[in-house]
TIVEX-572224 format. One record per residue: residue in one letter; x, y, z of N, C-alpha, C in turn. Coordinates in nm, 4 decimals. Layout:
! TIVEX-572224
  residuo       n_u       n_v       n_w      ca_u      ca_v      ca_w       c_u       c_v       c_w
        A         X         Y         Z         X         Y         Z         X         Y         Z
...
! end
This chain:
! TIVEX-572224
  residuo       n_u       n_v       n_w      ca_u      ca_v      ca_w       c_u       c_v       c_w
        M    5.0988    9.4783   11.8846    5.1434    9.5680   11.7792    5.0825    9.7062   11.8024
        I    5.1633    9.8095   11.7866    5.1115    9.9454   11.7925    5.1117   10.0026   11.6505
        L    5.0400   10.1104   11.6317    5.0184   10.1639   11.4974    5.1498   10.1968   11.4281
        E    5.2418   10.2598   11.4983    5.3681   10.2985   11.4340    5.4468   10.1766   11.3885
        E    5.4444   10.0692   11.4649    5.5110    9.9462   11.4226    5.4400    9.8859   11.3022
        M    5.3082    9.8919   11.3032    5.2286    9.8365   11.1953    5.2601    9.9049   11.0628
        K    5.2823   10.0351   11.0674    5.3097   10.1113   10.9456    5.4420   10.0717   10.8813
        K    5.5337   10.0135   10.9588    5.6640    9.9752   10.9039    5.6527    9.8624   10.8025
        D    5.5510    9.7797   10.8166    5.5227    9.6767   10.7168    5.4298    9.7416   10.6144
        V    5.4897    9.8031   10.5132    5.4137    9.8920   10.4247    5.3028    9.8183   10.3515
        R    5.3292    9.6973   10.3042    5.2245    9.6232   10.2326    5.1070    9.5891   10.3255
        F    5.1391    9.5477   10.4462    5.0335    9.5175   10.5429    4.9518    9.6434   10.5712
        W    5.0185    9.7552   10.5901    4.9530    9.8835   10.6170    4.8674    9.9250   10.4980
        Q    4.9172    9.9054   10.3769    4.8377    9.9380   10.2583    4.7095    9.8539   10.2535
        R    4.7206    9.7278   10.2919    4.6024    9.6415   10.2922    4.4983    9.6899   10.3939
        L    4.5455    9.7339   10.5108    4.4525    9.7872   10.6111    4.3856    9.9149   10.5615
        L    4.4642   10.0022   10.5010    4.4090   10.1266   10.4479    4.3056   10.0980   10.3384
        R    4.3340    9.9966   10.2564    4.2401    9.9608   10.1500    4.1128    9.8999   10.2081
        L    4.1282    9.8108   10.3070    4.0114    9.7493   10.3695    3.9217    9.8555   10.4334
        A    3.9843    9.9580   10.4904    3.9083   10.0658   10.5538    3.8400   10.1568   10.4522
        G    3.8755   10.1409   10.3233    3.8113   10.2180   10.2180    3.8833   10.3458   10.1813
        Y    4.0056   10.3631   10.2287    4.0776   10.4879   10.2059    4.1818   10.4798   10.0948
        Y    4.2294   10.3618   10.0635    4.3421   10.3472    9.9700    4.2962   10.2763    9.8428
        K    4.3284   10.3354    9.7290    4.2876   10.2797    9.5996    4.4066   10.2341    9.5155
        G    4.5263   10.2451    9.5700    4.6456   10.2096    9.4941    4.6792   10.0619    9.5044
        G    4.7935   10.0267    9.4473    4.8388    9.8887    9.4495    4.9073    9.8531    9.5801
        I    4.9127    9.7229    9.6077    4.9837    9.6749    9.7264    5.1278    9.6507    9.6816
        D    5.2062    9.7580    9.6818    5.3396    9.7539    9.6214    5.4526    9.7872    9.7184
        G    5.4184    9.8207    9.8432    5.5223    9.8534    9.9406    5.5853    9.9892    9.9215
        I    5.5270   10.0723    9.8351    5.5817   10.2056    9.8073    5.4854   10.3103    9.8613
        R    5.5357   10.3971    9.9472    5.4496   10.4991   10.0077    5.4422   10.6211    9.9156
        G    5.3454   10.6179    9.8280    5.3267   10.7257    9.7324    5.2136   10.8186    9.7731
        P    5.1733   10.9092    9.6824    5.0704   11.0090    9.7155    4.9347   10.9483    9.7500
        L    4.8978   10.8378    9.6849    4.7695   10.7753    9.7183    4.7703   10.7216    9.8610
        Q    4.8830   10.6647    9.9011    4.8913   10.6137   10.0377    4.8926   10.7277   10.1384
        R    4.9650   10.8337   10.1089    4.9678   10.9471   10.2024    4.8283   11.0069   10.2209
        A    4.7529   11.0164   10.1114    4.6148   11.0675   10.1212    4.5287   10.9719   10.2039
        A    4.5503   10.8419   10.1849    4.4746   10.7422   10.2615    4.5078   10.7499   10.4091
        E    4.6344   10.7703   10.4405    4.6763   10.7833   10.5806    4.6113   10.9045   10.6460
        E    4.6029   11.0129   10.5722    4.5382   11.1333   10.6265    4.3894   11.1084   10.6515
        A    4.3241   11.0359   10.5593    4.1824   11.0042   10.5775    4.1623   10.9140   10.6991
        W    4.2501   10.8144   10.7167    4.2448   10.7266   10.8341    4.2591   10.8102   10.9610
        Y    4.3614   10.8980   10.9624    4.3885   10.9804   11.0803    4.2689   11.0702   11.1126
        N    4.2121   11.1345   11.0121    4.0994   11.2253   11.0349    3.9781   11.1513   11.0896
        A    3.9506   11.0328   11.0346    3.8363   10.9548   11.0825    3.8588   10.9071   11.2255
        A    3.9812   10.8635   11.2549    4.0127   10.8181   11.3905    4.0014   10.9336   11.4899
        C    4.0504   11.0494   11.4514    4.0437   11.1664   11.5400    3.8998   11.2111   11.5637
        A    3.8164   11.2007   11.4613    3.6754   11.2385   11.4796    3.6117   11.1521   11.5873
        G    3.6448   11.0241   11.5877    3.5900   10.9346   11.6898    3.6424   10.9659   11.8286
        S    3.7731   10.9900   11.8399    3.8296   11.0179   11.9723    3.7856   11.1539   12.0233
        N    3.7682   11.2512   11.9335    3.7201   11.3832   11.9757    3.5760   11.3758   12.0267
        K    3.4962   11.2885   11.9662    3.3552   11.2785   12.0053    3.3363   11.1986   12.1333
        Y    3.4103   11.0871   12.1454    3.3841   10.9944   12.2566    3.4958   10.9889   12.3613
        G    3.6072   11.0554   12.3347    3.7144   11.0604   12.4328    3.8204   10.9547   12.4101
        T    3.9253   10.9660   12.4909    4.0350   10.8698   12.4865    4.0410   10.7954   12.6194
        F    4.1190   10.6865   12.6201    4.1211   10.5981   12.7360    4.2659   10.5734   12.7794
        D    4.2881   10.4734   12.8615    4.4225   10.4449   12.9110    4.5162   10.4082   12.7952
        S    4.6466   10.4126   12.8195    4.7446   10.3957   12.7123    4.7379   10.2574   12.6473
        R    4.7118   10.1535   12.7246    4.7029   10.0199   12.6652    4.5836   10.0117   12.5710
        T    4.4699   10.0617   12.6159    4.3502   10.0617   12.5321    4.3734   10.1432   12.4054
        E    4.4300   10.2621   12.4216    4.4556   10.3479   12.3054    4.5497   10.2812   12.2059
        G    4.6570   10.2221   12.2566    4.7534   10.1572   12.1682    4.6897   10.0489   12.0837
        N    4.5993    9.9715   12.1430    4.5326    9.8647   12.0692    4.4183    9.9162   11.9813
        L    4.3420   10.0130   12.0322    4.2326   10.0686   11.9524    4.2831   10.1296   11.8225
        Q    4.3953   10.1982   11.8282    4.4457   10.2698   11.7112    4.4901   10.1778   11.5991
        T    4.5021   10.0470   11.6261    4.5431    9.9530   11.5218    4.4253    9.8967   11.4425
        I    4.3027    9.9206   11.4885    4.1874    9.8711   11.4136    4.1320    9.9831   11.3264
        I    4.0590    9.9447   11.2222    4.0168   10.0457   11.1259    3.9228   10.1464   11.1928
        P    3.9253   10.2731   11.1481    3.8517   10.3789   11.2178    3.7040   10.3512   11.2411
        E    3.6383   10.2848   11.1484    3.4972   10.2495   11.1674    3.4787   10.1700   11.2961
        A    3.5680   10.0737   11.3182    3.5615    9.9919   11.4398    3.6054   10.0709   11.5621
        Q    3.7056   10.1578   11.5448    3.7503   10.2422   11.6559    3.6359   10.3266   11.7099
        T    3.5656   10.3942   11.6206    3.4596   10.4858   11.6629    3.3464   10.4120   11.7317
        A    3.3055   10.2993   11.6745    3.1984   10.2206   11.7365    3.2399   10.1726   11.8750
        T    3.3652   10.1333   11.8889    3.4139   10.0825   12.0174    3.4251   10.1939   12.1201
        R    3.4708   10.3098   12.0781    3.4785   10.4238   12.1710    3.3399   10.4617   12.2234
        A    3.2421   10.4664   12.1350    3.1053   10.5000   12.1773    3.0540   10.3982   12.2779
        W    3.0797   10.2721   12.2521    3.0366   10.1617   12.3393    3.1054   10.1692   12.4745
        L    3.2364   10.1910   12.4738    3.3103   10.2006   12.6000    3.2616   10.3170   12.6844
        A    3.2561   10.4353   12.6223    3.2208   10.5554   12.6974    3.0766   10.5543   12.7453
        G    2.9859   10.5073   12.6593    2.8441   10.5160   12.6913    2.7890   10.4019   12.7741
        K    2.8513   10.2841   12.7652    2.7937   10.1667   12.8315    2.8922   10.0923   12.9211
        V    3.0068   10.0558   12.8649    3.0945    9.9616   12.9349    3.1595   10.0226   13.0584
        L    3.2154   10.1415   13.0453    3.2853   10.1999   13.1598    3.1916   10.2273   13.2773
        P    3.0711   10.2821   13.2549    2.9795   10.2981   13.3692    2.9417   10.1641   13.4332
        W    2.9176   10.0619   13.3503    2.8859    9.9290   13.4034    3.0017    9.8741   13.4846
        A    3.1222    9.8842   13.4305    3.2403    9.8303   13.4981    3.2663    9.9014   13.6304
        K    3.2504   10.0318   13.6327    3.2720   10.1074   13.7560    3.1769   10.0604   13.8656
        A    3.0510   10.0386   13.8273    2.9523    9.9919   13.9248    2.9851    9.8527   13.9768
        K    3.0532    9.7721   13.8958    3.0894    9.6354   13.9343    3.2238    9.6274   14.0063
        G    3.2981    9.7380   14.0081    3.4301    9.7345   14.0694    3.5379    9.6800   13.9776
        Y    3.5215    9.7009   13.8457    3.6176    9.6532   13.7471    3.6841    9.7701   13.6745
        K    3.8037    9.7440   13.6285    3.8693    9.8295   13.5293    3.8602    9.7566   13.3962
        V    3.8416    9.8319   13.2890    3.8282    9.7735   13.1559    3.9411    9.8244   13.0672
        Q    3.9999    9.7340   12.9899    4.0995    9.7725   12.8905    4.0789    9.6907   12.7628
        I    4.1136    9.7499   12.6503    4.1269    9.6729   12.5267    4.2671    9.6139   12.5317
        I    4.2753    9.4815   12.5380    4.4044    9.4172   12.5620    4.4667    9.3584   12.4349
        Q    4.3919    9.3605   12.3243    4.4462    9.3113   12.1980    4.3718    9.3779   12.0839
        G    4.4469    9.4226   11.9860    4.3877    9.4786   11.8643    4.4354    9.3988   11.7447
        T    4.5013    9.4674   11.6518    4.5497    9.4019   11.5307    4.6843    9.3351   11.5553
        R    4.7002    9.2166   11.4975    4.8285    9.1472   11.4956    4.8705    9.1242   11.3513
        S    4.9985    9.1421   11.3237    5.0498    9.1088   11.1917    5.0496    8.9571   11.1743
        Y    5.0672    8.9121   11.0514    5.0770    8.7689   11.0261    5.1959    8.7113   11.1035
        A    5.3072    8.7852   11.1066    5.4270    8.7368   11.1774    5.3998    8.7218   11.3263
        E    5.3299    8.8193   11.3857    5.2948    8.8097   11.5277    5.2030    8.6905   11.5527
        Q    5.1108    8.6677   11.4600    5.0195    8.5548   11.4750    5.0953    8.4231   11.4670
        D    5.1889    8.4138   11.3747    5.2691    8.2912   11.3623    5.3523    8.2667   11.4873
        A    5.4034    8.3748   11.5482    5.4818    8.3604   11.6718    5.3939    8.3085   11.7849
        L    5.2707    8.3571   11.7938    5.1769    8.3070   11.8948    5.1424    8.1607   11.8685
        Y    5.1240    8.1277   11.7417    5.0899    7.9903   11.7058    5.2031    7.8943   11.7435
        A    5.3267    7.9409   11.7323    5.4424    7.8567   11.7642    5.4536    7.8273   11.9135
        Q    5.3967    7.9155   11.9960    5.4042    7.8954   12.1411    5.3310    7.7670   12.1793
        G    5.4009    7.6812   12.2519    5.3444    7.5528   12.2909    5.3596    7.4465   12.1845
        R    5.4149    7.4845   12.0714    5.4411    7.3879   11.9649    5.5917    7.3791   11.9408
        T    5.6464    7.4786   11.8740    5.7911    7.4783   11.8503    5.8652    7.5718   11.9454
        K    5.7916    7.6469   12.0256    5.8508    7.7360   12.1264    5.7939    7.7027   12.2633
        K    5.8659    7.7417   12.3676    5.8217    7.7151   12.5047    5.6926    7.7888   12.5349
        G    5.6186    7.7346   12.6310    5.4961    7.7982   12.6760    5.3741    7.7142   12.6452
        S    5.2608    7.7650   12.6910    5.1331    7.6979   12.6667    5.0733    7.7465   12.5354
        K    4.9960    7.6607   12.4718    4.9273    7.7004   12.3496    4.8262    7.8113   12.3803
        V    4.8284    7.9139   12.2970    4.7365    8.0259   12.3181    4.6440    8.0482   12.1986
        T    4.6740    7.9846   12.0851    4.5880    8.0011   11.9685    4.6016    7.8800   11.8768
        N    4.4952    7.8550   11.8026    4.4982    7.7510   11.6998    4.5080    7.8118   11.5603
        A    4.5278    7.9428   11.5533    4.5266    8.0129   11.4246    4.6668    8.0562   11.3830
        R    4.7056    8.0172   11.2635    4.8293    8.0672   11.2031    4.8049    8.2072   11.1473
        G    4.9124    8.2717   11.1018    4.8994    8.4025   11.0400    4.8019    8.4008   10.9235
        G    4.7087    8.4957   10.9227    4.6070    8.5016   10.8186    4.4809    8.4242   10.8503
        Y    4.4795    8.3562   10.9654    4.3639    8.2744   11.0036    4.3016    8.3209   11.1353
        S    4.3374    8.4401   11.1781    4.2746    8.5029   11.2944    4.2143    8.6348   11.2497
        N    4.0964    8.6669   11.2992    4.0352    8.7947   11.2647    4.1136    8.9135   11.3185
        H    4.2053    8.8879   11.4113    4.2923    8.9947   11.4600    4.3958    9.0372   11.3552
        N    4.4088    8.9623   11.2477    4.5082    8.9937   11.1443    4.4582    9.0937   11.0412
        F    4.3351    9.1441   11.0560    4.2764    9.2249   10.9502    4.2244    9.3616   10.9971
        G    4.2603    9.4033   11.1167    4.2206    9.5361   11.1623    4.0744    9.5509   11.1974
        I    4.0057    9.4383   11.2233    3.8605    9.4451   11.2466    3.8199    9.3975   11.3854
        A    3.9159    9.3482   11.4653    3.8797    9.2792   11.5900    3.9587    9.3305   11.7090
        F    3.8974    9.3158   11.8266    3.9680    9.3451   11.9513    3.9208    9.2498   12.0598
        D    4.0037    9.2377   12.1622    3.9674    9.1631   12.2833    3.9635    9.2605   12.3998
        I    3.8643    9.2435   12.4849    3.8497    9.3288   12.6017    3.8957    9.2521   12.7257
        G    3.9501    9.3243   12.8224    3.9915    9.2621   12.9474    3.9262    9.3306   13.0659
        L    3.8865    9.2516   13.1630    3.8298    9.3030   13.2885    3.9286    9.2757   13.4012
        F    3.9490    9.3738   13.4870    4.0432    9.3644   13.5980    3.9751    9.4163   13.7243
        R    3.9967    9.3483   13.8360    3.9395    9.3954   13.9629    4.0113    9.5222   14.0080
        L    3.9336    9.6214   14.0472    3.9933    9.7454   14.0983    4.0658    9.7228   14.2304
        T    4.0213    9.6257   14.3073    4.0792    9.6044   14.4403    4.2235    9.5574   14.4349
        D    4.2549    9.4658   14.3433    4.3910    9.4110   14.3402    4.4514    9.4038   14.1996
        G    4.3786    9.4529   14.0993    4.4308    9.4529   13.9630    4.4295    9.3187   13.8943
        S    4.3697    9.2169   13.9574    4.3719    9.0825   13.8992    4.2851    9.0765   13.7736
        Y    4.3338    9.0024   13.6757    4.2684    8.9867   13.5460    4.1629    8.8772   13.5540
        L    4.0424    8.9074   13.5125    3.9332    8.8116   13.5172    3.9346    8.7263   13.3904
        T    3.9429    8.5961   13.4081    3.9618    8.5066   13.2943    3.8439    8.4141   13.2674
        T    3.7454    8.4112   13.3536    3.6321    8.3209   13.3317    3.5254    8.3881   13.2441
        D    3.4496    8.3047   13.1732    3.3487    8.3563   13.0817    3.2370    8.4330   13.1520
        T    3.2127    8.4016   13.2786    3.0961    8.4561   13.3482    3.0907    8.6083   13.3427
        Q    3.2021    8.6739   13.3760    3.2026    8.8201   13.3783    3.1879    8.8794   13.2381
        Y    3.2459    8.8136   13.1381    3.2374    8.8653   13.0010    3.0979    8.8460   12.9427
        R    3.0316    8.7404   12.9855    2.8916    8.7227   12.9460    2.8039    8.8286   13.0121
        A    2.8342    8.8580   13.1393    2.7583    8.9618   13.2103    2.7775    9.0973   13.1434
        L    2.9007    9.1254   13.1013    2.9287    9.2512   13.0312    2.8451    9.2599   12.9038
        H    2.8434    9.1524   12.8267    2.7690    9.1551   12.7014    2.6184    9.1642   12.7258
        T    2.5697    9.0957   12.8275    2.4272    9.1032   12.8603    2.3873    9.2464   12.8941
        A    2.4725    9.3148   12.9689    2.4419    9.4513   13.0129    2.4654    9.5552   12.9035
        C    2.5684    9.5338   12.8206    2.6145    9.6403   12.7306    2.6020    9.6083   12.5826
        G    2.5716    9.4821   12.5484    2.5651    9.4449   12.4082    2.7014    9.4531   12.3421
        A    2.7022    9.4767   12.2118    2.8257    9.4889   12.1342    2.8315    9.6281   12.0720
        P    2.9500    9.6755   12.0358    2.9573    9.8015   11.9617    2.8749    9.7931   11.8331
        Q    2.8244    9.9056   11.7885    2.7398    9.9081   11.6691    2.8147    9.8484   11.5492
        G    2.7475    9.7566   11.4798    2.8056    9.6955   11.3616    2.9042    9.5850   11.3907
        M    2.9145    9.5447   11.5180    3.0123    9.4438   11.5551    2.9432    9.3214   11.6146
        E    3.0095    9.2072   11.6034    2.9572    9.0831   11.6603    3.0428    9.0402   11.7785
        W    2.9829    8.9571   11.8621    3.0464    8.9095   11.9855    3.0882    8.7645   11.9687
        G    3.2142    8.7359   12.0056    3.2651    8.5997   11.9960    3.1964    8.5015   12.0888
        G    3.1248    8.5503   12.1882    3.0514    8.4624   12.2785    2.9324    8.3949   12.2130
        N    2.8904    8.4455   12.0962    2.7788    8.3846   12.0233    2.8241    8.2778   11.9252
        W    2.9537    8.2602   11.9098    3.0038    8.1613   11.8152    2.9754    8.0205   11.8658
        K    2.9672    7.9270   11.7756    2.9332    7.7895   11.8103    3.0554    7.6995   11.8257
        S    3.1540    7.7156   11.7362    3.2672    7.6221   11.7380    3.3735    7.6624   11.8396
        I    3.4235    7.7843   11.8310    3.5220    7.8341   11.9279    3.4619    7.9568   11.9947
        V    3.4085    7.9406   12.1135    3.3459    8.0520   12.1865    3.4569    8.1395   12.2451
        D    3.4465    8.2714   12.2213    3.5518    8.3651   12.2621    3.4848    8.4883   12.3236
        T    3.4527    8.4809   12.4523    3.3690    8.5844   12.5146    3.4346    8.7226   12.5274
        P    3.5677    8.7382   12.5325    3.6228    8.8734   12.5349    3.6348    8.9377   12.3958
        H    3.5956    8.8671   12.2908    3.6250    8.9069   12.1527    3.5064    8.9764   12.0859
        Y    3.5368    9.0864   12.0129    3.4393    9.1586   11.9316    3.5029    9.1908   11.7974
        Q    3.4201    9.1940   11.6911    3.4745    9.2268   11.5595    3.3645    9.2800   11.4689
        L    3.4065    9.3574   11.3681    3.3117    9.4054   11.2694    3.2446    9.2867   11.2020
        S    3.1137    9.2966   11.1833    3.0374    9.1831   11.1311    3.0114    9.1914   10.9814
        K    3.0533    9.2983   10.9149    3.0157    9.3187   10.7743    3.0739    9.2133   10.6808
        W    3.1838    9.1463   10.7227    3.2429    9.0397   10.6411    3.2080    8.9009   10.6952
        G    3.1273    8.8942   10.7989    3.0915    8.7665   10.8585    3.1990    8.7156   10.9523
        S    3.1798    8.5969   11.0062    3.2720    8.5402   11.1046    3.3854    8.4602   11.0423
        S    3.3747    8.4288   10.9145    3.4729    8.3430   10.8490    3.6012    8.4194   10.8170
        T    3.7137    8.3656   10.8604    3.8410    8.4293   10.8245    3.8676    8.4148   10.6752
        A    3.8138    8.3116   10.6111    3.8351    8.2934   10.4682    3.7765    8.4116   10.3904
        A    3.6586    8.4591   10.4320    3.5927    8.5692   10.3619    3.6721    8.6983   10.3763
        I    3.7134    8.7307   10.4968    3.7873    8.8553   10.5167    3.9284    8.8448   10.4582
        R    3.9868    8.7281   10.4635    4.1202    8.7102   10.4064    4.1182    8.7335   10.2557
        A    4.0117    8.6896   10.1894    3.9982    8.7098   10.0456    3.9897    8.8588   10.0109
        V    3.9182    8.9349   10.0922    3.9064    9.0784   10.0706    4.0384    9.1470   10.1010
        F    4.1020    9.1052   10.2086    4.2262    9.1664   10.2540    4.3390    9.1450   10.1525
! end
């Protein structure tokens, strides 16, 4: 999902704006003055982060822009200051390969390997993944030599050992039940999707 597509689901967009602390109106699907003011606040905060820490490749940017600005800024600082220098020394390219997913997108992923062709890629229905709330992203490592995507935990653990997590965010590699080493998310609501879903 990219930001412009996300905005088309007005209620979902209002919920993200509210979670980010910018929107005080109702979740009514109507783009009124409170929502427009919230959108401007989101845009200004996001721009402050990109102006300070820079922008990245189009895939990374497309996914970064779907998470709330607090998470965007922390991730940009982490990428620019730690991850990209580490990756360059290792011969890797780094991209943010997943940001926010709508409930519908999550349900479509959940159907894969169940009611649709393909292999199972998630055990989470819509509303049961932290990617559904604008707080999480997945990072991808690719070899510079041939562009191949690194899928084993070893490299992602090495990245975290060297670079830690963005400020205020937790690493999925520390989870006990479902370990997810490419995954990072804001920690202020905890790891439980039930807690963030209630707020959202």
